[in-house]
C-alpha positions in Angstrom: -21.0 -19.7 24.8 -18.1 -17.5 25.6 -16.0 -21.0 24.6 -17.9 -21.6 21.5 -17.0 -18.0 19.8 -13.5 -18.2 20.9 -13.6 -22.0 18.6 -15.5 -20.7 15.8 -14.1 -16.6 15.8 -12.2 -16.0 12.9 -11.1 -12.2 13.8 -9.0 -10.8 11.5 -6.6 -8.1 10.1 -6.9 -5.5 6.5 -5.1 -3.6 5.3 -6.6 -1.7 3.0 -4.5 -0.9 0.8 -4.8 2.1 -2.6 -3.5 -0.9 -4.7 -3.9 -4.6 -3.2 -6.2 -5.3 0.2 -4.6 -8.2 2.2 -6.9 -9.7 4.8 -4.4 -11.5 7.2 -6.9 -14.3 9.3 -5.7 -14.9 13.5 -4.5 -18.2 13.8 -4.4 -18.6 10.0 -1.5 -15.7 8.8 -2.3 -13.8 5.1 -5.8 -15.4 3.8 -6.5 -13.1 0.6 -4.0 -10.8 -1.3 -6.4 -8.7 -4.3 -6.2 -5.4 -5.6 -8.2 -3.2 -4.6 -10.7 -3.0 -7.6 -14.8 -3.3 -7.7 -16.6 -3.5 -11.3 -19.8 -2.7 -11.7 -22.3 -3.2 -14.4 -25.0 0.2 -14.9 -28.3 -0.2 -16.3 -30.8 2.4 -16.7 -28.7 4.1 -14.1 -28.8 1.2 -11.5 -24.8 -0.3 -10.4 -24.7 -3.8 -9.4 -21.2 -5.1 -8.5 -20.3 -7.7 -11.0 -16.4 -8.5 -10.1 -14.1 -7.4 -7.2 -10.5 -7.6 -7.1 -8.2 -9.6 -9.1 -11.5 -10.4 -11.8 -12.0 -6.4 -11.5 -8.9 -5.6 -11.8 -8.2 -7.6 -15.6 -10.8 -5.3 -16.5 -9.2 -1.7 -15.9 -9.2 0.5 -18.8 -11.3 -1.8 -21.0 -14.3 -1.3 -20.1 -17.0 -1.2 -22.6 -19.6 1.6 -21.7 -22.0 -0.5 -19.6 -19.1 -1.4 -17.0 -17.4 0.6 -14.6 -14.5 -0.5 -12.9 -13.5 1.6 -9.8 -10.6 2.0 -7.2 -12.3 2.9 -4.3 -9.3 3.6 -2.2 -6.9 6.9 -2.9 -4.1 7.8 -1.7 -4.3 5.3 0.8 -7.7 6.6 2.1 -11.6 5.6 0.2 -12.3 8.0 -2.0 -15.1 6.2 -3.2 -17.0 5.4 0.3 -19.5 2.8 -1.3 -17.5 0.8 -3.1 -14.8 0.7 -0.6 -17.8 -0.9 2.0 -19.4 -3.6 -1.2 -15.5 -4.0 -1.7 -14.8 -5.0 2.3 -17.7 -7.1 2.4 -16.9 -9.2 -0.4 -13.5 -10.1 1.4 -14.7 -10.6 4.4 -17.6 -13.0 3.1 -15.1 -14.5 1.0 -12.6 -15.9 4.0 -14.7 -15.8 6.7 -16.1 -19.5 7.2 -19.4 -18.5 8.7 -20.8 -21.1 11.0 -24.4 -21.0 13.5 -22.6 -20.2 16.6 -19.8 -17.7 15.3 -19.6 -14.3 16.3 -18.7 -11.2 14.3 -15.5 -11.1 13.5 -13.2 -8.2 15.4 -11.2 -6.3 12.8 -8.0 -4.5 13.0 -7.3 -2.0 9.9 -4.4 -0.4 9.1 -4.8 3.8 8.5 -1.8 6.1 6.8 -0.7 7.9 9.8 -1.6 11.0 7.9 -5.2 9.9 7.8 -7.9 12.6 9.4 -10.4 12.4 11.6 -13.0 12.5 8.8 -11.7 10.0 6.7 -10.8 7.3 9.7 -14.6 7.7 10.7 -14.9 6.6 6.8 -12.6 3.0 7.2 -14.1 2.5 10.3 -18.3 2.9 9.5 -17.3 0.9 5.9 -15.6 -2.2 8.4 -19.2 -2.2 10.6 -20.8 -2.0 7.5 -19.9 -4.8 6.0 -20.5 -7.1 8.9 -17.2 -6.4 11.9 -17.8 -6.8 15.8 -15.2 -3.8 16.3 -13.1 -2.1 14.4 -10.0 -1.2 15.3 -7.6 1.2 13.7 -3.5 0.8 13.6 -1.6 4.1 12.0 0.3 1.9 8.9 4.3 2.5 10.0 3.8 0.9 13.1 2.1 -2.3 11.8 4.5 -2.0 8.9 7.5 -2.1 11.2 5.9 -4.6 13.5 5.4 -7.0 10.4 9.3 -6.1 9.3 10.7 -7.4 13.0 11.7 -4.4 14.3 12.2 -4.1 17.9 9.9 -0.8 18.1 9.3 -2.1 22.2 12.8 -1.0 22.7 13.6 2.5 24.2 16.2 3.0 20.8 15.0 4.9 17.9 14.2 2.6 14.6 12.6 4.5 11.3 10.7 2.8 8.8 10.2 4.0 5.2 6.9 2.3 3.7 6.2 2.6 0.4 2.7 1.9 -0.9 0.8 2.5 -3.8 -0.7 5.9 -2.6 1.9 7.3 0.4 5.0 6.8 1.4 5.3 6.6 5.4 8.4 7.8 6.6 8.1 7.1 11.0 10.9 7.0 13.8 9.7 5.3 16.5 10.4 4.2 19.8 8.9 2.9 22.9 5.9 1.2 20.9 5.0 4.7 19.5 5.8 7.1 16.5 8.0 10.1 18.0 7.6 11.8 14.3 5.8 10.4 11.2 5.7 12.2 7.8 3.0 10.7 5.0 3.5 12.0 2.0 1.6 11.1 -1.1 3.5 10.1 -3.1 3.8 5.5 -4.2 3.7 3.4 -6.9 0.5 4.7 -8.4 2.4 8.3 -8.8 5.5 6.3 -10.5 3.0 4.3 -13.1 1.7 8.2 -13.7 5.0 9.6 -14.1 6.3 6.3 -17.1 2.5 7.3 -18.3 3.1 11.2 -18.5 7.1 10.3 -19.8 6.2 8.3 -22.6 3.2 10.9 -23.7 5.6 13.9 -23.6 9.1 12.0 -24.7 7.3 9.3 -27.6 4.1 11.0 -28.3 3.1 7.7 -27.3 -0.2 6.6 -25.0 0.2 3.2 -22.7 -2.5 2.7 -20.0 -2.5 2.0 -16.1 -2.0 -1.5 -16.8 1.5 -1.1 -18.6 2.8 0.9 -16.7 2.6 -0.9 -13.8 4.0 -3.7 -16.5 7.3 -1.6 -17.1 8.0 -0.3 -13.2 7.9 -3.5 -12.4 10.2 -5.0 -15.2 12.6 -2.8 -15.9 11.7 0.3 -13.2 15.0 1.9 -11.4 15.7 4.8 -9.1 19.4 5.2 -10.0 20.5 6.5 -13.8 22.9 2.9 -15.3 25.8 2.6 -15.2 25.9 2.2 -18.8 23.8 5.1 -19.8 20.8 2.6 -21.7 20.6 -0.7 -18.5 17.8 -3.3 -19.4 15.3 -2.6 -22.8 11.7 -4.1 -22.9 9.0 -3.5 -26.0 5.4 -2.2 -25.0 2.1 -1.3 -26.9 0.5 1.5 -26.5 -1.4 4.5 -28.6 0.6 6.8 -31.1 -0.8 9.8 -30.9 0.5 11.8 -33.4 -1.4 9.6 -36.0 -4.2 7.7 -33.6 -2.4 3.8 -34.5 -1.6 1.5 -31.8 2.8 1.2 -32.0 5.7 -1.4 -30.7 8.8 0.6 -29.3 11.3 -0.1 -26.9 12.5 1.8 -24.1 15.3 1.5 -21.8 16.2 1.5 -17.7 17.7 4.7 -18.0 14.4 6.6 -19.5 12.3 4.7 -17.0 14.9 6.7 -14.2 14.4 9.5 -16.3 10.6 9.4 -15.6 10.8 8.6 -12.0 13.3 10.9 -10.8 10.6 13.2 -9.5 8.5 10.7 -7.7 12.2 9.3 -6.2 13.4 12.8 -4.9 9.8 13.4 -3.0 10.7 10.3 -0.8 14.4 10.8 -0.6 13.0 14.6 0.4 10.7 12.8 3.2 13.2 10.7 4.6 15.4 13.7 5.1 12.9 16.1 6.2 12.5 12.9 9.0 15.3 12.6 9.5 16.1 16.4 10.5 13.3 16.2 12.7 14.6 13.4 15.1 16.1 14.0 18.4 19.3 14.1 18.5 19.8 10.6 20.6 17.2 8.8 18.4 18.7 9.9 15.3 22.4 8.4 16.8 20.3 5.0 16.9 19.2 5.2 13.5 23.2 5.8 12.2 23.6 2.4 14.3 20.6 0.6 13.2 19.9 2.3 9.6 16.6 2.0 7.9 14.4 0.0 6.7 11.6 -0.2 4.1 9.0 -2.3 3.7 5.9 -2.1 0.8 5.9 -2.5 -2.7 7.2 0.3 -3.6 10.8 -0.6 -1.8 11.0 -3.0 -4.3 11.9 -0.9 -7.2 15.6 -1.5 -8.5 17.9 0.2 -6.9 15.5 2.8 -4.5 17.6 1.5 -1.8 20.5 2.4 -3.4 19.3 5.8 -4.2 18.4 6.3 -0.4 21.7 5.7 0.6 23.3 7.6 -1.4 20.9 10.8 -0.6 21.1 10.1 3.4 24.7 8.3 3.8 22.5 5.6 6.0 22.4 1.9 6.1 19.4 1.5 3.7 17.9 -2.2 4.4 14.1 -3.7 2.2 12.0 -5.9 4.3 12.0 -9.7 3.9 8.3 -10.0 2.8 8.1 -6.0 1.8 4.9 -6.5 -0.2 3.5 -7.9 3.2 4.2 -5.8 5.8 1.7 -4.3 6.5 -0.3 -7.0 6.7 2.0 -9.0 8.7 2.2 -6.5 11.2 -1.3 -5.4 11.1 -2.1 -9.2 11.8 0.6 -9.8 15.1 -1.3 -5.7 16.6 -4.8 -8.6 16.8 -2.6 -12.2 17.9 -1.2 -9.9 20.7 -3.6 -7.7 21.1 -2.9 -7.0 24.6 0.3 -6.5 24.6 0.3 -4.2 21.8 -3.5 -2.7 22.1 -2.0 1.2 23.2 -0.9 0.8 19.2 -4.6 -0.2 18.4 -7.0 2.5 18.1 -11.1 1.5 19.5 -12.0 4.5 20.0 -16.2 4.8 17.8 
């Protein structure tokens, strides 16, 4: 029977992100990448799952009174336990081919370095309730570094800056473990909020999360453009003065101004980590530079802004969006060699 278990096993690694959830299946790689959103139909106080993932995200900010769209993850941890469980179950069912001989899958999930024991227990419980045989946890900076192909098991210092939807994790790694790590609750969501607040203050224009995200990914930049204006794009929202829909043009310079605070918080976290790094490891980081991962690393000129602040070589990982999922998947594939970074403690 053990042979059958091996044949039909579909052990998986899950990057349970604030913005997106990615699922990696052992031997197959990343098989799913969908937004971390659950939509419910509410009738007479009873909630029924209507959509999960991509379909549910389209409903955010556009729902009638009977439909509720929720993001179960906030700042890298579970904010809505029941919705998170529904979402994990849905994604597991979507990728897990059930057969008569198939055992329950072994699942490894990544968690922010700053997650509390209560938050870790909530994630573990959700995964076990969703049908896992065993639930292991791996901290995000280690997963990101493994996914980016950094030599974390070497006796030299490596620094990774993982900018996700809810948190930015800055970590110095050596000999396969964390020497220093700092988690700040600033990420893609905070950038979207900064854009919404800026447009409300400066343009008297109210835009939704989806529009703010589109602005960030289209013309978002961490540095003021050299010509003081940069590219521009047309956006639509509601005029707060007379309450009617309005179209206006915004420039990269305005978005750089809007994002100044979250960008400076990320730079500050990196500088604080460098100050706390032991001298010999700091010397290694000067040689090797800093690796940026996560969706936030794709913000225009963020690497350059960090370079100006720290004076270090900053590089963005090849598949920065998928680094954490790939690293968690690699920990699953090479579990024997990397078991010291996986926490199975129940």
